[in-house]
C-alpha positions as CSV (number, residue, x, y, z in Angstrom):
1,M,-2.9,30.9,12.1
2,L,-3.1,30.1,8.4
3,F,-3.6,26.8,6.5
4,R,-0.4,27.5,4.5
5,Q,1.6,27.7,7.7
6,L,0.3,24.3,8.7
7,E,1.1,23.0,5.3
8,Y,4.7,24.1,5.5
9,F,5.1,22.7,8.9
10,V,3.8,19.3,7.9
11,A,6.0,19.3,4.9
12,L,9.1,20.0,7.1
13,A,8.1,17.3,9.5
14,R,7.8,14.9,6.6
15,E,10.9,15.9,4.6
16,K,13.1,16.6,7.7
17,H,15.0,19.3,5.6
18,F,14.2,22.8,5.0
19,A,15.2,23.0,1.4
20,R,13.3,19.7,0.5
21,A,10.2,21.0,2.3
22,A,10.3,24.3,0.5
23,A,10.7,22.4,-2.9
24,A,7.8,20.2,-2.0
25,C,5.6,23.3,-1.2
26,Y,6.7,25.2,-4.3
27,V,8.1,28.2,-2.3
28,S,11.6,29.6,-1.5
29,Q,13.3,28.3,1.7
30,P,13.3,31.7,3.4
31,A,9.5,31.9,2.7
32,L,9.0,28.6,4.4
33,S,11.2,29.3,7.3
34,E,9.5,32.7,8.0
35,A,6.0,31.1,8.0
36,I,7.0,28.5,10.5
37,R,8.7,31.2,12.7
38,K,5.4,33.2,12.6
39,L,3.6,30.0,13.6
40,E,5.9,29.5,16.6
41,N,5.4,33.2,17.6
42,E,1.6,32.8,17.3
43,L,1.6,29.7,19.5
44,K,4.4,31.2,21.7
45,V,6.2,27.8,21.8
46,P,9.3,26.4,19.7
47,L,8.2,23.8,17.2
48,V,11.7,23.2,15.5
49,R,14.9,22.2,16.8
50,R,17.4,24.3,14.8
51,G,21.2,24.0,14.5
52,Q,23.3,24.3,11.4
53,S,20.2,22.6,9.8
54,F,16.9,20.9,10.7
55,E,17.5,18.8,13.8
56,G,14.0,17.5,14.6
57,L,10.7,18.8,16.1
58,T,10.4,19.8,19.7
59,P,7.8,17.9,22.0
60,E,5.4,20.8,21.2
61,G,6.1,20.4,17.5
62,E,5.5,16.6,17.6
63,R,2.0,17.2,19.1
64,L,1.2,20.1,16.7
65,V,2.0,18.0,13.6
66,L,-0.6,15.4,14.6
67,W,-3.2,18.2,14.9
68,A,-2.0,19.9,11.7
69,R,-2.4,16.7,9.7
70,R,-5.9,16.3,10.9
71,I,-6.8,19.9,10.4
72,L,-5.5,19.7,6.7
73,A,-7.3,16.5,6.1
74,D,-10.5,17.9,7.4
75,H,-10.1,21.0,5.3
76,D,-9.4,19.1,2.1
77,A,-12.5,16.8,3.0
78,L,-14.7,19.8,3.3
79,I,-13.7,21.3,0.1
80,H,-14.1,17.9,-1.7
81,E,-17.5,17.5,-0.2
82,V,-18.9,20.9,-1.1
83,T,-17.4,20.6,-4.7
84,A,-19.0,17.3,-5.1
85,L,-22.4,18.6,-4.5
86,Q,-21.9,21.1,-7.3
87,T,-19.8,19.4,-10.0
88,G,-19.2,15.8,-8.8
89,L,-16.1,14.4,-7.1
90,T,-12.8,16.1,-7.8
91,G,-9.3,16.1,-6.3
92,E,-6.7,13.4,-5.7
93,L,-7.2,10.0,-4.1
94,R,-4.0,8.9,-2.4
95,L,-4.0,5.0,-2.4
96,G,-1.5,2.8,-0.8
97,V,-1.1,-0.8,-2.1
98,I,0.8,-3.8,-0.9
99,P,3.0,-5.3,-3.7
100,A,0.9,-8.6,-3.9
101,A,-2.1,-6.5,-4.9
102,S,-0.4,-4.0,-7.2
103,G,-1.8,-6.0,-10.3
104,T,-5.3,-6.6,-9.1
105,V,-5.9,-3.1,-7.7
106,A,-6.4,-1.9,-11.4
107,L,-9.9,-3.7,-11.2
108,L,-10.8,-1.4,-8.4
109,T,-9.2,1.9,-9.6
110,D,-10.4,1.4,-13.1
111,A,-14.1,1.2,-12.0
112,F,-13.6,4.1,-9.6
113,C,-12.0,6.3,-12.4
114,L,-14.9,5.4,-14.7
115,E,-17.4,6.5,-12.0
116,H,-15.5,9.7,-11.2
117,P,-13.8,11.1,-14.2
118,L,-12.7,14.3,-12.5
119,V,-10.7,12.5,-9.6
120,R,-7.0,11.8,-10.0
121,V,-5.6,8.7,-8.3
122,Q,-2.2,8.5,-6.8
123,L,-1.0,5.0,-6.3
124,E,2.0,3.8,-4.1
125,S,2.5,0.2,-4.7
126,S,5.6,-0.8,-2.7
127,L,4.3,-0.3,0.8
128,R,3.6,-2.9,3.7
129,S,0.3,-3.3,5.3
130,A,1.4,-1.9,8.7
131,G,3.0,1.2,7.0
132,I,-0.2,1.8,4.9
133,V,-2.3,1.7,8.1
134,E,0.0,4.1,9.9
135,R,0.0,6.6,7.0
136,I,-3.8,6.5,6.8
137,R,-3.8,7.4,10.5
138,R,-1.3,10.3,9.8
139,F,-3.7,11.5,7.1
140,E,-1.0,11.0,4.4
141,L,-3.0,8.3,2.6
142,D,-6.9,8.3,1.9
143,A,-7.1,4.5,1.5
144,G,-5.1,1.2,1.4
145,V,-5.2,-2.2,0.0
146,I,-3.6,-4.5,2.6
147,Y,-3.5,-7.9,4.3
148,P,-5.6,-7.0,7.3
149,D,-4.7,-10.1,9.3
150,G,-2.1,-9.4,12.0
151,V,-2.3,-5.7,11.5
152,D,-4.0,-3.4,14.1
153,T,-6.9,-1.9,12.2
154,A,-8.5,0.0,15.2
155,G,-10.1,3.2,14.0
156,L,-10.3,2.0,10.3
157,T,-13.1,0.6,8.2
158,V,-12.1,-2.7,6.6
159,T,-13.7,-3.8,3.3
160,P,-12.7,-7.3,2.2
161,L,-11.9,-7.3,-1.5
162,Y,-10.9,-11.0,-2.3
163,E,-9.3,-14.1,-1.1
164,E,-5.8,-14.5,-2.4
165,R,-4.5,-18.1,-3.0
166,Q,-0.9,-19.1,-3.8
167,V,-0.1,-21.4,-6.7
168,L,3.1,-23.0,-8.1
169,I,4.4,-21.7,-11.3
170,A,7.3,-23.2,-13.2
171,G,8.8,-24.2,-16.5
172,A,6.9,-27.2,-18.1
173,E,10.1,-29.3,-18.0
174,L,10.6,-28.8,-14.4
175,L,7.1,-30.1,-13.8
176,A,7.3,-33.0,-16.3
177,S,7.5,-35.6,-13.6
178,Q,5.3,-33.9,-11.0
179,A,1.7,-34.8,-10.0
180,N,-1.1,-32.4,-10.2
181,P,-1.6,-30.9,-7.6
182,V,2.0,-30.8,-6.4
183,T,2.8,-31.6,-2.8
184,W,4.7,-29.2,-0.6
185,A,7.6,-31.4,-0.2
186,D,8.0,-31.9,-3.9
187,A,7.7,-28.1,-4.6
188,L,10.6,-27.5,-2.1
189,E,12.8,-29.8,-4.3
190,L,12.5,-27.4,-7.3
191,P,15.0,-24.4,-7.8
192,L,12.7,-21.9,-6.1
193,C,12.8,-18.1,-6.2
194,L,10.5,-16.6,-3.6
195,L,9.5,-13.3,-2.1
196,N,11.8,-11.9,0.8
197,T,11.2,-13.2,4.2
198,G,10.0,-9.8,5.5
199,M,7.1,-9.8,3.1
200,R,3.7,-10.9,4.3
201,G,3.1,-13.2,1.3
202,R,6.4,-15.1,2.2
203,Q,5.4,-15.2,5.9
204,L,2.1,-16.8,5.0
205,L,4.0,-19.3,3.0
206,D,6.5,-20.1,5.7
207,D,3.7,-20.5,8.3
208,V,2.1,-23.2,6.0
209,L,5.4,-25.1,5.5
210,A,6.2,-24.9,9.2
211,A,2.8,-26.7,9.9
212,H,4.1,-29.5,7.7
213,G,7.5,-29.6,9.3
214,L,9.1,-28.0,6.3
215,A,11.1,-24.9,5.5
216,A,11.9,-23.2,2.2
217,T,15.5,-22.5,1.2
218,P,15.1,-20.6,-2.1
219,R,18.1,-20.0,-4.2
220,L,16.9,-16.5,-5.0
221,E,14.7,-14.0,-3.2
222,A,13.2,-10.7,-4.5
223,D,10.7,-8.0,-3.2
224,S,8.7,-8.1,-6.5
225,V,6.4,-10.7,-7.8
226,V,7.1,-9.3,-11.4
227,S,10.7,-10.2,-10.7
228,L,9.8,-13.7,-9.8
229,L,7.6,-14.3,-12.8
230,A,10.5,-12.9,-15.1
231,H,12.9,-15.5,-13.6
232,V,10.4,-18.4,-14.1
233,S,9.7,-17.2,-17.7
234,G,13.3,-18.4,-18.4
235,G,12.4,-22.0,-17.7
236,R,14.9,-22.8,-15.1
237,W,13.2,-21.5,-12.1
238,A,9.9,-22.2,-10.1
239,S,8.0,-20.0,-7.7
240,I,4.9,-19.8,-5.5
241,V,3.0,-16.7,-6.2
242,P,-0.5,-15.3,-5.7
243,Q,-2.9,-16.6,-8.3
244,T,-4.3,-13.2,-8.7
245,W,-1.1,-12.1,-10.5
246,L,-1.9,-14.4,-13.3
247,H,-5.1,-12.3,-14.1
248,T,-2.9,-9.4,-14.9
249,L,0.4,-11.2,-16.3
250,R,-0.4,-14.2,-18.3
251,P,1.9,-17.0,-17.9
252,P,4.4,-17.1,-20.9
253,D,4.6,-20.0,-23.2
254,G,6.3,-23.1,-21.7
255,V,5.3,-22.2,-18.1
256,R,2.8,-24.2,-16.2
257,V,0.6,-23.2,-13.2
258,V,-0.5,-25.9,-10.7
259,P,-2.2,-25.9,-7.4
260,L,-0.5,-27.0,-4.3
261,D,-1.8,-30.0,-2.5
262,D,-3.1,-29.8,1.1
263,S,-3.3,-26.6,3.3
264,P,-3.3,-24.1,0.6
265,V,-1.8,-20.6,1.3
266,T,-4.8,-18.3,1.3
267,A,-5.2,-14.7,2.7
268,T,-7.8,-12.0,2.8
269,V,-7.0,-8.7,0.8
270,A,-8.9,-5.8,2.0
271,L,-9.6,-2.0,1.4
272,V,-8.9,0.0,4.5
273,T,-10.2,3.7,5.2
274,S,-10.3,5.9,8.2
275,A,-13.5,5.2,10.3
276,A,-13.5,9.0,11.3
277,E,-16.7,10.9,10.5
278,P,-17.4,12.6,8.2
279,G,-14.0,11.6,6.7
280,S,-12.7,11.8,3.1
281,V,-15.5,11.9,0.6
282,L,-13.0,10.3,-1.9
283,A,-12.4,7.5,0.4
284,R,-16.1,6.9,0.9
285,A,-16.5,6.8,-2.8
286,L,-13.9,4.3,-3.2
287,V,-15.5,2.0,-0.6
288,A,-18.8,2.4,-2.5
289,T,-17.1,1.3,-5.7
290,A,-15.6,-1.7,-4.1
291,H,-19.1,-2.8,-3.0
292,R,-20.7,-2.0,-6.5
293,A,-17.9,-3.6,-8.5
294,P,-16.4,-6.4,-6.4
295,I,-13.0,-7.6,-7.4
296,N,-13.0,-11.1,-8.9
297,P,-9.5,-11.7,-10.1
298,G,-10.1,-15.4,-10.8
C-alpha cells in the first residue's frame, strides 16, 4: 500500500467523480483508477461502487477513507515536524473561518506568518462552525475559527480569541431622533438589513430579541457582513453587525455606530484544533501564536 494510493482514494471520496479527483491529484483518470483498483486488490475488498460512473463508496470504502485521512494527516504532520527541526516550519496551514471572523482573523494570521515566513496559509472564510469542526475531524482542515457555543467540540482544543459584541450601524439621518444607546424596540423600527436566519450571528440576535418579546422582520437578508455594510453606506439602511468588523472596515462618512441598550448580543469566538497527539505541528504553532499575540479587535 502506497501513500499515493490513499491520496487518490481520499480525493475520489471528496470529489465523488473520477475525472475531478484525477484533476485534483494532477494525474490522468486511468492512472487514478488503476491505483485505486490495485488498492482494492491489496485489501481484497471492493472500495468503490462503479456503474457508468462513480456511484459512491462501499461500506468497506467508507471505513477505509476515515483511516486514509488519518494516515495521510499523520504522515504530513511527521514531515512538517522533522523539517521544522532542521529549517523551521514549512508547509501549508489550512484554516477554516466563520464569516463573522473573516475580517479579524487577519490579526492572527498576520502574526503567524511573521513568525513562520516559510508557511503558506490557505483560508476558507464562508464556513459554518459545525462544518469547520467536522472538517477538522476529517483532517481536511488544520484549524478553525468558530463560535464554540452550541457546537460539539469533543476531541478538539478550544482556545478563546475574543468576545464579539453586536452594534447598530446606520446612516446618520436615520438615527437623528434616536437616543444613545438605542433600545431594541427602536432599532426594529428602522429599515433593517440583517444576516440570514441560518447564520449563527443572526441566531444570537434572534435569541436576545425573543427574550424581550420582540422579533426582527428585516427587509433584506444577506450571508455576508460586507454586503450589509455596503447597503448601510448608502444611507437608507440600518444593520446590527459584529463590532469587530469595524476594526477592519471603517464606517463610511455619514454612518453612525451606536450601542444597543440592555442585554447586548455577545459571543465568544475561538480557535479550534484537533486534540489528538502529537497532531499537526502547524496547528500547534498557530495556537502558540494566539497565546503570544492575543486578538484585541477593539
